[in-house]
N, C-alpha and C positions, 0 to 999 in steps of 0.2 A: 418389320411386320412378319406375319406368319408365312412360312414357306411350306411347300409340299414335303411331307415326311413319309417314311416307310409306314404303311398302315398298321402293320403288326407291332412295330416299335411304338407308334403313337398310342395304340391300345394299351400297351404296357404303361406308358406315361399316365394314361387316364386312370388306371388302377391306383397309381401313387397320388394323383391329384385329389381323389376322393377318399384317400386314407383307407382303401380297401385291400391294398397290397399286403398289409400285415396279417389280415384275416386269411387271405389266400395262402400266404407263406406258412401260416400255422396249420392250415388244413393239409397242405402238401407234406409237411414234416410229419404230422401225425399219421397220415396215410402211409408214408414210407415205413413207419414203425409199427404198422399193422393195427392201428386204432379203429374202433367201430364208431360210426357217426349216427346218432339217433335224434339229434335236435338241430337239424339244419334249417328248418323253416324260420327260426329267429334271425338267422343271417340273411336268408333270402328276402325277407320283408323289411330289412333294415333300410333306413333312409339313404345311407351311403350307397348301398348296393343298387337300389332303384334308380337313383340319380346317375350312377355310373352306367347302368343298363341303357337309360335314355341317351346318354352321351354316345355310347358305342353304336346303338342302332341308327341314330340320326345321321351318322357318317356313311352308312350303307346306302347305296343308290336305290336298293330295293325298298327303302323306307317310304319312297314316294309312290309305290305301287299300292293300289287299293285292294282291300280284302272284300269279303262278302258284304260288309257293312258300309262300304264306300268311303272309308276314312283312311287317311295317311298320317305320316308323322306331323304334318302341319296342324292336324287337329289336336294332337298331344302338346305341340309347342305352345298353343294358346293358353293352356292350363297354368295356373299358378303352381309353384313348386310343391306346396302342401297338398294341393288337389291331385297332382300327379302321383304323389306318394300314396294318398288315400285310395286312388283308383286301383292301384296294384294290390294293395292290402285287402281291399274289399273283394276283388276278383278271386284272390287266393283263399279267402275265408271259406268260401264254398264254391270251389272252382268248377266251372262248366265251360269248356271251350266252344267258341262260335264255329259256324261252318267254315270249311276251308275252300277257297276258290281254286278251281282246277284250270290250268292253262297248259296247252300243248306247245312245246318249244320245238321248232324244226331242227333236225340234225343234218349234217352235210350229206349223208347217204339218202336223203329224201324221207326218212322216217321221222317220227316225233318222240320227244321225251316229256312225260307228264311232270308238271311242276305244281306243287301245292302251295298256295299263298294264304297263310293264316291272316286274321285281322291284325291290325297294328297293335292293339292292346294285348292280344295273345302272343304276338312276337316279343313285346316288352316283357311279358311274363316268362317266356322261354329264355330270354337273355338273362333275366334275374337268376333263373335256375342254373343256366350254363355257367355263370360266373362263380357259383359255389361248387358245382359238381366237377368242373374241369380240373382244378388243382388236385382233388382227391383221385381222379382217374389218371392224371398225368403221372402221378407217383407209381402207378401200377402198369402203365402201358409199356410195351416192348420198345426198346431204343431205336430199332430200325423200321418203325412205322412212321411215315412222314406226312400223311394226308390230314389236313385240317387240324394241325397242332401248332402251338405257339412257336414262332421263330423258325419253323421248318417249311420247306418248299419242295416243289417238284425237282429242282436242281440238286438238292441234297439226295433225293432218291436216285436220280440219274448218276450222280457221282459215286454213290454206293454200288450201283450196278456195274459201273466202269471198274471200280476197285476189285470186285469179286471176279470179274472176267479177266482182267489184265494182271493184277497182282497175285491173286489167289489161284489163277489158272483154272477156274471152274467154268468149263465151256459148254456144259449141257444145261439148258434152261427149260424149266417147265412153265409154260404160259398158261395161266388159269383164268378163265372168264366165267363168272357166276351169273346165271340166268336171272335178270331182273332183281339184282341184289336188294336195292332199297325197297322194292315192292314186295319182297318175300321174307323179310325179317320176322321171325316168330316172336310175338309179343310176350308170351309166357316165359320163353327162354331168356329173352332180353331182360325182363324184370328180375329173374333169378340171377343173371350175371351182374346186374347193378347191386343186388343184395350181397353177392359174393365179394365185390370190390370193397365192401364195408359200409355202403350207403344203406342204412337201415332205419331211416326216418319213414315211418309208415304213411304219414301224411304226404310226404314228397313222392313216395312210390305210387300212391293213389293218384296224384296229380299227373305224373308221367304216364300212367296207364290211361287216364282220360285223354291226354294229349295224343296218344297213339290211336285212340279210337274216335278222334274228332271226325264228325260227319263231313264227307267230301261232297260239295254241291254237285248234284246231278249224278252222283255215283252211289252214295249211301255211306254207312258206317263200315270202315275197313276191319277185317278180321286179322290181317297181318300187314307188315310193312310199316315204314316210317316215311312220310311224304317228303320228297325232295323239295326244298324251298323253306322248310322249317328251320329255324335258327339252331335248334338243338339236335336236328337230325344227323349232322356229321359226327357229333360226339357219340350219339347212340350207335352209329355205324361202326365207329372205332371200338366201342365197348363190345359189340357183337363179335368182331373178328379178333379182338385181343386174345381171347382164349385159344384161337387157332395159332396166333403168333407164338404164344408161349409153348404150345405143343410142338411146333416145328423147332423152336429153340431148344427144347428138352431132348430132342432126338440126336443132337450133335453138339451145338455150340455151348450149351450149359448142361450137358449130360452129367448126371451125378456119378461120381467114381468112388471106389473104396479109398484110394489114396487122395488126400487133400492137397492138390497142387496150389502153390502160392502164386498169384498173379504178379507179373513183373510190371514195373512202372517205367513208361517211356519218358523222354525228356519233356514232352508236351504235357505230362501229367496223366495221360490216359493209361489204362490197364490193358495188358495183353497176356494171353495164356499159351505161349508157344509150347512149353513142356507138356501141357495137357493135350494140346492139339496133336503133337507128335505121337503121344501115347495112344490117342484115339485112332490114329491112322494105322496103327498096327493091329487093330481089331477088325471085325467084320461089320461094324456099324456103317450106316449110310451117311456120308458127308452131305449136308444140306444147309443152306442159308436162305433166308427169306428177305426180300425187299418189298415193302408194301406202301402204296399210296391209295388210301381209301379202299375201294374194292378192286383196284388194279394192282396185282402183285405177281412177282416172279420168284421161282425157286431155283437156286443155282446148285448144280451137282457136279461131281467129279467125272462120272462116266454115265453111259447110256443105261446100263443095268440099274444103277441106283435111281436114275431119273424116272424110269418106268415104275419101279416099286413105290417111289414117293408120290408119283402121279396117281396111282391106283389107291394108295393109302389116303391121299388128300380127298379124292372123290368120295370115298367111303366115310371118312371122318366128317366132312362138311354135311353130308346127307344125314348121318345118324345123330350127330351132336347139334347141328344148327338148322337142320331141315332145309338145306340149300342145295340146289342142283347146279352142276357144271354144264356149260354149253359145249357139246362135243365138237361142233363145227369150229369154234374159236379157241378151244383149249388144245394144246399140243406140246410136244417135246421138240426143241430146236437145238441142233448142233451149231454153235456159234462159229465154228471153223468153216462151215459150209453155207449157212444161211443167216439172214438177218432176223432179229427178234424185235418187235415193236414194243416200246415202253414210253408212255406219256408223250406221244407225238414224235419220238425219236426212234429210229431203227438202228440197232447196233449189231456188230459181229466182231470177230477177232481175225487178224491176219498175221502170218508168220513174218517177223521182222528180221531176226538174226539169231545166232546162237548165243547163249549166256556163257559165263566163265567156266561152267561145268560141261560145256558142249551140249546143253539141252536146248530144245526149240524155245525161242522167245516169241511170245505173242503180244500184240498190242491191239487196243480197241480201235475200231473204225466205225464211226457213226455218221448218220445223215438224217435229214428231215424225213419223217415218215411219209409214205405215199399219199395218204389221205390229207395230211396237213399241207403237203406240197401242192396238190391239186386245188385245195381250197384257197391257198394263197394266190395262185395265178388268177383264179376266178374273182377274188376280192379286189386285187389290183386293177383288173379290167373294169369292175364296177365303179371303183373310185375314179377311174379315168372318165367315165361317162358323167359322173357328178361334177367333176372339175371343169368339164367342157361347158356346162350350163352356167351362164352368168348369174342366174338367180341363186343357184346352189353355192356358187363360189364368191358371193358378195363379201368383200372384205377379207378374202383369202380363207374363208371358213372351211370350204371343201379341202383346200390344200393342207390346212392345219390338221384336219381330221385324218387325211391321208398320212401326214407326217407322224401323227400319234400312232397310227396303225403300224407303220414301218418300224418305228422305234420299239414298239411292243414286241413284234415278232423277232426283231434283231436281238433284243435283250433276252428273249426266251430261248431261241434256237442257237445262240452263239456257243452253247455247250456241246453242239455237234462238231466233231473233229473236221468234217468236210462241209461245214456250213457255208464257207466262202464259195465252194463249187456249186452248191445247191442254189444259193441266192444269185450267183452270176448267171446260172441257167434260167432262173425265174426272170431276171432282168432282161435277158436276151429274148425270151418268149414274149414278154409283155412290151418290149421296146417299140415295136411297130404300132401297137395300140396307143401308147402314150404319145408317140411322135406324130401320128396322123390326126389324133383328136385335139392335141394341145399345142399352142404356140410357145414351145419351150426355147429357152436361150441359155447360153453359158454365163458364168459369173464374170462380171467386169470389175474394174478397180473401185467403182463407187458403191458397189453392193455390200451390204452388211448382213451377217447371219446371226441369229440368236445365240446366246452364250451356251445353251444346252447342245447346240449343233457343233460349235466351234471345236471342242475337244476331240470328238470322235469323227467328225465329218469335214472339218475345216480344210484339210489337205486333199480331199477327194477331187479328182478331175471329172468325176461322174455327176457332181452336183449341178443341178439345173434350176432355173427360175421360171415360174409361171407368172408373167407380168413382173411384179416386184416381190413376189413371195418365193422363198427358197423351197425346193422339194428334196427330201432326203433320198439319196441314191440307194436303191434296194440291193444293188450288187456289191456295195462297199461294206464289208464286214470281216472281222477277224475272230477266229476261234479263241475262246477264253476257257482256260482250264478250271474245272469246278472242284471245290473243296468239300470233303466229307463233313457232315454235321458234327460240331464240336461236343454235342451232348450237354450243352449248358441249358439251364432251366431258368425261366423267368420267375420261378417261385423260390429261388435261392439268392439271397441278397448279394453275395460275392459275385455271382455270375452277372447280376444286373449292373453292378458297378462297371464292368467291362463293356457292357452294351451301351451305357450312357456316358462313357468317358469323354466323348467328343461333343456332348451337348452342353450348352451354356447353362450356368447355374442361375437359379432364381431364389428368392426368399421363400423357403418352405413355410415359415410361420405366417407370412402374409397370404400365401396361397391357401393355407389351412383356414385362415380367417374368412377369406372369400367364399370358400366351399361351405363352411359351417354357418355363415351369416348371409344368406341370400336376401336380396331386396324384397321386402314384403309388398305384395300387390302386383309384382312383376311376373311375367310368364316364366315357365321353366326354360324356354329357349333363351330368353334374355339373361337369366342368371347363369346358365351353362356357358353361353358365349362370353359373358363377363370373365369367367375363369379362363377360357381359351385365349381371350385377348391379353390377359395379364401374362400368360405364358408366351404367347406369340410376340408380344412387344418386350419380352424379357424384363417385365416389371417397370418399364420406362414409359414416359409420356410420349404420345405421338408427335406433339408439337416441339417440346423442348428437349426430348430425349434424356431427361433427368429421371432418376429413380422416383417412383411415385410413392407418396405417403398415403396409405390406405384410407385414412380418415379424410383426406382432402382429394380423393380420386373420384372422378365422375365418368360414367359411361355415356358417351354422347351419340345420339342418332345423327348420322350424316344427313340423311333425308328425314326430316321430322315426321312423326306419326301423323300430324295434322295434314301433311302433304302426301300421305300414302306410304310413308316409310315403315319398315318392318323391324322385327327384332333379330333378323338373321345376321350372321357374323360379319359379312361384308359391309353392312350398313352401320356398324358400331365401331367406336374407337375410344380408347382410354386417354383422358387428359386431366390436368389439374382443375380444381374448382374455379379458380380465377380465370383460367383460360376458357373454361366453359361459359362463364358469364360474359367474357369478351366476345365470344362467338355470337351470342344472342343480343348484345346491347344495340340500342337504336339511337340514343342521344350522342351527338358528336362530342360534347364536353366530357361526358362520362367515358366514352371510348378513349379519348385522348388521355384522360386520367389513368386508366388501366394500362395503356401502352407505356406511359412513363413509369408507372408503378412496377410493371413486370420486366421492363428493360429488354424487350424482345429484339432479337437480331433480325436482319432483313429476311433471312431464310425462314425464321420462325414465323414472322408476319405473313409471309407467303403461304405457309401452311394454314394459318388462321383464316386467311382470305379464301383459301380453297374450301374450308369448312363453311364459311359464311355464304359463299356462292352456292354450295349444295343446299343450304338452308334457305335460299332465296333472300339473303340479307345483302345489303350494300357493302361493297368491299371497302376496306380501310385504306385511305390514301397515306402514303408515307414517302 
């Protein structure tokens, strides 16, 4: 059955299931070649794009959040496939966005962050637009921008920062903080930037303009900014700062020179321009590199003088070109040899390790969990201790499992810090008394079993403790993992996708295509979408017999029948053969016996049939 997958890779698979990947590949290639796009609306309102958008947003936990109309993804799920498609097409025919619900999200420092929640139908429209615009923009984005981009993560940005500090020996960092970035994006400038990227479909530009000016409930119509919470907002933010990325790049990394230096090819296939860089270092140009994650970015420089000049130039450029102000309190120049610089929850500096072969000082990166993140973690662990103490909250190990999920999450994120083991050991020491005094913890004994996901990373830990019979992950047991720089592969290049998918099991693409193109008429969009998901999740095989399914004889069975309150959600559906489906619902003993003989089911297969019959309130088959 289906297993938990990397959400970004799953999104890529979704593109392929709905045969929209070819469209995106074509847009990406044309954008790379400098093409102009004037007829994008046809692609946006295509059935494949709309169904793909529905599939993508329903996986988002935010899809269950109500907008100003009080509706969620559950309301869209009830619509038939054709009705869902018509809903989007009708909205885009004369698009008028509904009011955006305003929510204040508390921040660790006690302040709040405004979040704009569009209606679910407007979110679906935004997703349709995003799926067409993204490949065009991806072809034009700077390679060292990492926020809200396919297959890229915070760890790639952190790895790049490590590389510049340790390998390139760039120890002066300009930390830039833009005042209220998302709330101060200039609408007119943004629309011009979209036009410059080659997106010149006037209807689409008009729709984006209306989305930007969607009325915020209780606030009014905004004159600037893009609401945090909108699906398309991260892409628009990257478009806004992409111009700045390329400006920084043009100052050094890709400075145009009279002599055309030929890039060298590494064994990995990546290009590098050592000859050009050596020539540039003999000039008076200021060496600078940028690493950006959304509106959080750093500029790495060789010396303090260059850092000051770049800092002042950046402030002037952002104000004049993008009408954005820099926070003087949070923006500064940091010497990494003396002080830490915070980046995405990690604070880093460099320390002298040894002399290299040329008797020059050798520096290595030293990084730790950021102060704010550290304090927040201590407070969160203590809160979980209170919840686990209450029998009501911890019924069935629920609170412990939530605690384990949290610890696993912070371990996976902060293991990129070189001193993460020391940081987490300290957190474990500080919170030890709270856990010990509040909870009846015990050590592992010979009869205890731990889940498979714990076994590999935590099975040998002597810090592992049990609350009743539920294991608790040891917060102080962690090992630093070296991070790799982003490989610069694109999901819109077929060769790169082959490497991404090489470990995934193959399924019949023709059968999958048939399921996508031939939804069951009269069934909901949720039912038909989950039918596709099940085919992939079960690798095209029957739940009962594990034999390859014949599409013409394949049935999608409700474990809990609709008559008993069953729904079309994924967990309530399973794919089986038509004869197996009949056997599940048969009531006459003689007919049941006939089908059992006809099908020749094994004991294990009959047990699965009985499980399905029991869920459907049917009498079990005796065998």
